[in-house]
C-alpha angles and dihedrals in degrees: 000000000000127000115275101232121198119243092258092046090051089053090054090051098045111034115101143177098037143082108266129194113194114197098201116190120217112288093010094130096248094156092052091047092047091051091048091051091052094047091046091052091049094048097039107136095211102039109014119178130199115250090237089059089069124079109209114187121193132179100241138024090241090056091048091051092049091048092051091049093050093048092047091050092049091049090047090054090050091050091050088056091047107031093169095054106116093188091058091048088053092051091052088056094046098044094078091060098034120126097259097141152122120272090251092054091047091051089050089051090053092048094047090054098041105028091130091066091068099030095248124157105248090220093070121134134201107254125234116254092242091051091051091052090056093045092051093049092048092051095044094048092051092046093053091044090054091050091052090053091054091053093205112179096229092052093048090050089051090051090049090053101042111021115100135177125009099311143036098255090115090056091047090051091052090053093047092048093051092044094050092047094049092052091069086071124081092236108024099186092053090054091048092052090049089054090054091055091061088073095045095089119158103175145013091251091054089049092051090053093056113129093224092059089067089064089053094050092044089055090048092051093053094048095044089051089054091047091053090049088054090054090049089051089055090048090053089056091046092052095045123100110287088008121146095264091173089073094059098093093053092047092049089054089051090051093050091050092050092048090052091054090048090058090069116111106192141018095273092052092048091050091052092046093052091046090054095050096108125184125328119249116256118252113245116260093208112138125221123167090207090066117093112244089207091058091047089055091047092053093047091050092050092048091051089052090052092050091047092049094050092047090049092053091048093051093043100051110010102050095133143009120285093258094055092046090054092043091056089054093048093047090053093054096090099050092043088050089055092050093049092047090050090052091050092048091047090052091055096045094044091050090049092050091051090049090053091053092038093233132130135195128218092265089055091053091060096042095045090050089048091052089052095047106033138045123203105226111179092324095315122112108230122185116242124227089263089057091049091051090052090046089056090053101048115074091191140000113217117194121193122200089017092171089073097056123118132211095266093052090046092055093046095052094040090052093059095044121100090255089104087056093049095257135110120227110145117121114192126184129180147104120252089202086068097049099125104151103088088129086065088052095252113170112217086177087080090061093044093050089061093037089059097042104037110085121222089227125085108297143136086254107039138172124214121190121209105200104164119098114210094182111062142053116256089247090062093046095047089050093050091048092047092056101039095045085066102040110029115079139155091259091053117029098017095255138068107241100220138128090301093053098039126107121247124197117255103153121099114225114181116230116262123235112246088001117190100212101208096070090074092052115112109249134213113199114190118191106212109217096179093114095039096086089057086070105031142011095212091082101155099056094043090046088066092054092048092049089049088050091052090049090048091053090052091048090053089053091052107039113088092002110061123056132234131184114262107226094207098049102027092227133105122262136170116285118260132200089253090063091065132081130180111210119202131184089229129009095200107110091354109065096055092048091049093046092049093051094045092050090051086058091052094257115134110229133187126200127169098225114216098188142038099063098118093045096058113113095236094054092044090052096050092045090052090052091051090051093056091042085060096039119000093191091079100109102198096050089043093053091044093054094044090052091046123085088267092066097024096207126136130216092264091055093047089052091050091053093050095043090054089066107011096170096054128086112265095248092055089046090057094045093048093047091051092049098048120111111268116257130204090257103108093204091053092048093048092050091048091053091050091052092047092053091046094052091047088059093043093048090048092056094043087059091049095050100082097055107022122094112244097244091049091048090054093050090052092048090054093046103040096042090043090227092127091060092042092054090049090054094050121095107283089022095160091056092046093050090050090051092052091049088051089055089055089051090051089052089054090050090050090054089062091058129086091257123091139190138031095283092057092043089056090047090048092054093042091054091049087054094043096049096040100250091150119169097202123236117302112267119245099165121080118237090217095059120108095271137122107257121222114195144148119268089241091057091049094058110123093017131102134207133187094230123027128190110196097202136185094036091148092059114117115248116255107243097163093126090061090056098054121123090243119032124204129203129176094228105022098045126212125350122196142166124262103242127187105195091191099052090031093229128139135184133165117257119236089250090056091049090050092049090045093055092044091048091051091049092049091047089052090049088053091049090053090054091046089053090050090053091051095050095045093057090076119100101180111357136028121191119182119200136184140158117236136192122201088017096179091056091047093051090049091051094046093049092049092053093063101048087103116108095223117096094228117069114239124270091238093054094043093047090048093061118121099184140017090261089063088066103034100043097053087051091050092047087072092056124093090237088069094062094088091048093049092048093048090058096043101257097123093134094054109112096202098106091050094060098067122038105162115150109261138141117245141143121189122201132179115210114199121213092245091059089058101046106032096095094046092047089051091050091050091051090048093070092058105092136144122265090242092055092051092049091048093051094045100041109031092149095062122098121242091256091051092048091051092049091048090049092052091047093051094044110036121172114262113206094217095041094126091059097041094093096042107103125209089243127023138169126240089247091057090050089054091049092053089060095043094048092056090049089053093049091051091052093049103047128226096283093067099053113131108236096182138003126210106182091172091073093057107094094208133002115171112239093244090062092050095048106027094127095049094096096159089063096051109122098215094049090049091050092052092047093049091053093045090051090059101030122121097216095198091054097047099072094112137038092246093053091046091050090053091054092046091051089053092051091049092051092047090050093238092124136019130230089246091057092048090051089061093058123089100221093196090060090049092052091048090052091052089051095045122103090255092048092052091048089052092047090052091049090048091055089054093047092247099117120098125186137193093005113181122212143174117207126191114219131170113252091241089060090051088060090046092049095047098039094234122179106007121202102283091054097042112128113207090201088069095059098107123176113266096017113235109287096173112145116251119197117227115197129188148140122249112218095213145330134177140187126250119174092343091305128106128243111200119207130191124182122218130185096182121136110254115197115226093348093288097168091180089072090064092043092052092045099048107024093100090050094053092043088056092047091050092050091050092048094049091049093047099043102026086225128123119254101229099182137018111201130185111199111204114202089192092057092030094223142093121254120204116218118207 
């Protein structure tokens, strides 16, 4: 029985002789329909075509292979039904050589057959990625070196403005970025020259006519519309029953002001309108008990949002008069001209270098094919004769995943269509909602241009929509529609998610017996981190583990208990681990944490690691051996190999070798030691023999290097040194062996490049490490095993899973590319800062700010589409998870966002999102399932959930930290028992006298016990811990002392529980201290000024975006404006402020005990009272956050970010008094000045605390 195609699917299969765009929703069976169309065309009785007369372009080689296999199978089935059909027999022969291919492979096919048209050597090869990295670096370094030699003024000014650090890597990266971006255009140099013209402004009128300014004004119009709608929302509340009617006049004035601004037509008009805004009207203070206080607060909050939004627009785009804005652009013309010229010169030199080596990259494949097929005649792309010949041959061009095409690919495929012959034969299929390759410079706008212009009715250019989803349960689809109808719009996501874009159920899921309905509900699992910072400062990293723990708990509730439909049998069975996938936006830093936690819960997990290969000990060891085989005078690799199993030496032996000849280089030390006459000292003789054997092996391989292929050399190193067998015997030996085999494979790949020899192989590998071309560890676990799979959302595209966890939804979006020094945009060009190298001032140009906002919007649109891909992978169950801090504030914010009556959330709110939860949770706040959540957090009067009552299936659950760690904490506490209890349990048969004797034997008195734990050198933090640990012991009592700890038996202990006392390693505290070390206190009195300093630190690489995200900027501004902050600013201006001052202080051991309060009376041991108590000097080292002088006296300052419950300042004083006493003592000894004040500044309490 044949497949029952839907009406729209049948249209896709049957329609001919036209351009067709198929907008195929997720799970709509587009691949099956595409295969059926191809087979139908080939087997058409009236107008049959040969399979090799079709060009079928797919996105990946795997997809092309699958497509070829499906077509061959379908043709084989047809031939079985018609064994005498000669045409079908011919197709079965042709299918194996048919053009079912990727765009890169097709381009290579064109070049191989027409290489003479562009003068290319037919023996060219596609270069390895590592080889291309080296080639690029070589070319760029030489280019910059040549420019330095010329000493041209413009170039030196450019270097002064954009070079940073001790080398020119930043300049090289700018060139590479511009080069890579330009290559997504058909004619890169033309695009680069157009970008240069944007800075060649001669007049205000010319500036106002700039194309990029239209983007700015379009963005302004959208945001001003939203701001006015906010004001209207406030007016609705004011005019409601028991609303604050007395605020209406002020709000009407606000509305009139906003409407006046919205009347502006161009940048100059907007600037004038914002300048004329004036002051806001005061809200009436009239009191009326009939007015709802809650509504008054709502109106005030909305009005503050409106004010903040208007102020933000003014600061973003109208930061100076028109003349200064234009002047900044004009002043930037010269340096941008240099950058563009460098990119053009690099393009030429890089192309020449590749020609010399007869290699091409993937970008070359497209551009060479374009040169063969298209001519640029006065800006118009005209097909060449070669293109026309190919157009005659191909009956139809079928393009899969069309939404991921770029401009070059579009021109290539259009040029070989029958358009030049007056016919239409391009078939395009894709889904713009799944366009998630913006980082590869895909242009979903190409899809949308046709989507908007192709009618759905019969036409030579026609659109067909496939709405039905044959993958997922209706509960999943309704949930996805419910969310995306609110958050995906044309202005963010590239498509209006409406009835045409929605998903409709097409899959048939049999009813379950005794079905409990709520399992199929879509779930939102929020991990509440509010109590996490009470335990640890490293919130972000531990948040991942806790979220993984919550997911693991849910998996354990599902596997073996809930049922899923077995695809092969068509009946329900119990869920397995292999039915489950955890999808993450990025796997770097996440996947390994998740896998580790799941495995600690007994859940098998698989993740295809993409990083970490070069950092494994086995790879590091072999690379070190190769380095000394090339040049043994490299001391660090030599010491590493000698200390490895290959050399077999320990640290003591290495020290003995060096101390024998301390003034000689290490290599000569080793050689001389090995050659010395043997002495009677057995240790010396044994060491000498080890060195002799080692150098015999090393010398053997140094002889092999010149004439042995790299892969063969590696095999011999592993075999002769025995390191291959040693690695296999290590823990994780299978993985280590796979990694070493992968290194051999990389050596074989290297041998196919234009580089030769061991020296270049080492350089090749070092550059791969340096520039982050990591291959990931070799895989030893099968993806098809019964394991929970953890993968990136990008990798999951095109796949389906019964149960999907969309994890990490609380993770902040990565907007790094909008913070770069130079921003690039396909339509707007290049945006830079205005930099004055003489005055050392910098500010972003208006063009850069416009590109920045557009880049952020486009990134957010991409994130929306990525989220859509994640959700639509689920067949039966979707579970969304995310970790949240300050959850009550977040719920309040989310519920306020969706008070609006319109179905779609506003552009301003959508574009202000910082994580997936900021989109999904406001949408869920409108659903009835959110009522319980809102009530639990005290928002019963919020109307959000009443505005949107569509039928959907959700359950929302908040999971507190304590719920996730209680069992582990209890287990950890369970190993803390008294010595007596252990003896009793282990030796029940002994008499009391025997037990007592055994106890005395196991725990004898040591006369210097009180000094045993005093180290020769300690940190101030350790000193503080000594005191705190004794306080803890006193509060516990003797019976609870821990006599041994075996952390290995604990199946899972979150990292924050293992490291909760390691305050110096806490990420948030470190971030605050790094900023405070660099902060100009006088210039941090406002959020804007602080942001300027932060941007500078980011650009200089002194801080990262992740560190900045951990800092509460409001608290930092309040600190700068506090009395203490102003005192420090004043001292800084006078040069009297000192920060991050290191010290080492010598103190007698007896004073250490006095300082730390060790061994109080009830634990005093008289046996330890020795004559002349230990006065050995102990070194205390530490770093003082800050101190400054006032009137010749010192004020000591220490910053703390600790959580302080209920503002109990005494907790901080008790915790850190010893630390500050020690700092004060060190300062007084160093400076011979008196410390007048010791101040702890608590960022949690936002105040300074004086310590006496």
